C-alpha positions in Angstrom: -43.1 -25.9 1.9 -42.7 -27.1 5.5 -40.8 -25.2 7.9 -38.1 -27.9 7.7 -37.8 -27.5 4.0 -37.7 -23.9 4.1 -34.8 -24.1 6.7 -33.0 -26.7 4.8 -33.3 -24.4 1.6 -32.0 -21.4 3.6 -28.9 -23.1 4.9 -28.1 -24.6 1.4 -28.4 -21.2 0.0 -26.1 -19.6 2.5 -23.8 -22.4 2.0 -23.6 -22.0 -1.7 -23.5 -18.3 -1.6 -20.3 -18.6 1.0 -18.7 -21.3 -1.3 -19.2 -19.1 -4.3 -17.8 -15.8 -2.4 -14.9 -17.7 -1.5 -14.0 -19.0 -4.8 -14.5 -15.7 -6.7 -12.3 -13.6 -4.1 -8.7 -13.1 -5.1 -6.3 -15.7 -3.9 -2.6 -15.1 -2.7 -0.4 -16.8 -5.2 2.6 -19.0 -3.9 5.5 -16.5 -4.0 9.1 -16.6 -2.5 12.0 -14.4 -3.4 15.1 -13.7 -2.2 16.6 -10.2 -1.3 19.0 -10.6 -4.4 15.9 -11.7 -6.4 14.0 -8.7 -5.2 16.7 -6.3 -6.2 16.7 -7.4 -9.8 12.9 -6.3 -10.3 12.8 -3.1 -12.3 11.0 0.1 -10.8 7.4 0.1 -12.1 5.7 3.0 -10.8 2.0 2.6 -11.1 -0.8 3.0 -9.0 -0.1 4.3 -5.5 3.4 5.8 -6.8 3.9 9.3 -5.3 5.0 10.8 -8.7 8.1 12.1 -7.0 11.2 11.5 -8.9 13.0 10.4 -5.5 10.8 7.7 -5.4 10.8 4.6 -6.9 8.0 2.1 -6.7 8.7 -1.5 -7.1 5.7 -4.1 -7.5 6.6 -7.4 -6.2 3.4 -9.0 -5.8 0.0 -8.6 -7.4 -1.0 -5.3 -9.3 -1.9 -2.3 -6.9 -4.3 -0.9 -9.6 -6.5 -3.8 -9.6 -8.6 -5.7 -6.8 -6.7 -8.0 -4.7 -3.6 -8.1 -2.4 -0.3 -6.4 -3.5 3.0 -5.7 -2.0 5.3 -2.9 -3.4 8.7 -1.6 -2.4 9.3 2.2 -2.1 13.0 3.1 -2.8 13.3 6.4 -1.5 16.5 8.3 -2.3 18.2 10.8 0.3 17.2 14.2 1.3 13.3 13.3 -0.4 10.2 15.1 0.9 6.8 13.7 -0.2 4.0 16.2 0.3 0.8 15.2 2.2 -1.3 13.1 0.4 -3.6 9.8 1.0 -4.5 6.6 -0.9 -7.5 4.4 -1.3 -7.5 1.4 0.7 -5.7 0.5 3.9 -2.1 -0.1 3.9 0.9 -1.1 6.1 4.3 0.0 5.8 7.4 -1.9 7.2 10.9 0.0 7.0 13.6 -2.6 5.6 16.3 -0.1 5.0 17.4 3.4 6.4 15.4 5.7 8.5 12.1 6.7 7.4 10.6 10.1 8.8 6.8 9.8 8.5 3.9 11.9 9.8 -0.1 12.0 9.8 -2.0 15.1 8.7 -3.4 17.3 5.9 -0.2 19.3 5.5 3.6 18.6 5.8 4.6 19.3 9.1 8.1 18.6 10.3 7.0 18.8 14.0 4.7 15.7 13.4 7.4 13.3 11.9 8.0 10.4 13.5 11.6 8.7 13.3 11.1 5.1 12.1 14.3 3.0 11.9 14.5 -0.2 10.4 12.0 -2.7 11.7 9.3 -0.1 12.5 5.7 -0.5 11.3 3.4 1.8 10.6 -0.1 2.3 8.8 -1.8 4.4 6.2 -5.3 3.9 6.8 -7.7 4.5 3.7 -8.2 8.0 2.9 -6.0 9.1 5.6 -3.4 12.0 4.7 0.2 11.6 5.6 3.7 12.7 4.8 7.2 11.7 4.9 10.6 12.6 4.0 14.4 10.9 4.3 17.4 12.4 5.4 21.0 11.9 4.1 20.4 8.0 3.3 18.0 6.2 1.1 15.2 4.3 2.4 13.4 1.1 1.5 9.8 0.6 2.7 7.8 -2.5 2.0 3.9 -1.4 1.5 1.4 -4.0 1.4 -2.5 -3.5 1.0 -5.3 -4.5 -1.0 -6.0 -2.7 -4.6 -7.0 -1.0 -6.2 -5.2 2.0 -4.8 -4.0 5.5 -6.0 -2.4 8.7 -4.6 -4.1 11.9 -4.2 -2.3 14.8 -2.8 -4.1 17.1 -0.3 -3.0 20.2 -2.1 -3.3 19.4 -5.9 -0.4 22.0 -6.5 1.8 19.5 -4.7 1.4 16.8 -7.0 4.8 16.2 -8.8 3.0 14.6 -11.8 1.1 17.9 -12.6 4.5 20.1 -13.1 
């Protein structure tokens, strides 16, 4: 095989591999919902859920337990406290309603909480421990990421699903 033929074969292989990789990657579906339509979606729990009875997880796009993009609404009741935990995969949160108090670290520490009003954006890096709480009002947070994800408490005794 000549040098030119080898080069052509290499380029063809790279193009075919790239095309295959793009065709097998999860694709974002066409999706549009009004606030009223989103409010009508029942809580689903599932992967990424804290197990806290004051937290409702509403999967609005995708399935966080499977590979691919997902979006969830976290509806957190008043006076809730969520112990330090982490998730698989990077996640981004946007506060849609209420005042979210959010902090980073392996233990719940009120001194490390940031007050995040409506419109605030924060990250939950993959494997990075974080914790949160609400005050006297309910909070709604939009979480987006790529699955699969999970919830693992830093102290297994804090996991409400184990009680």
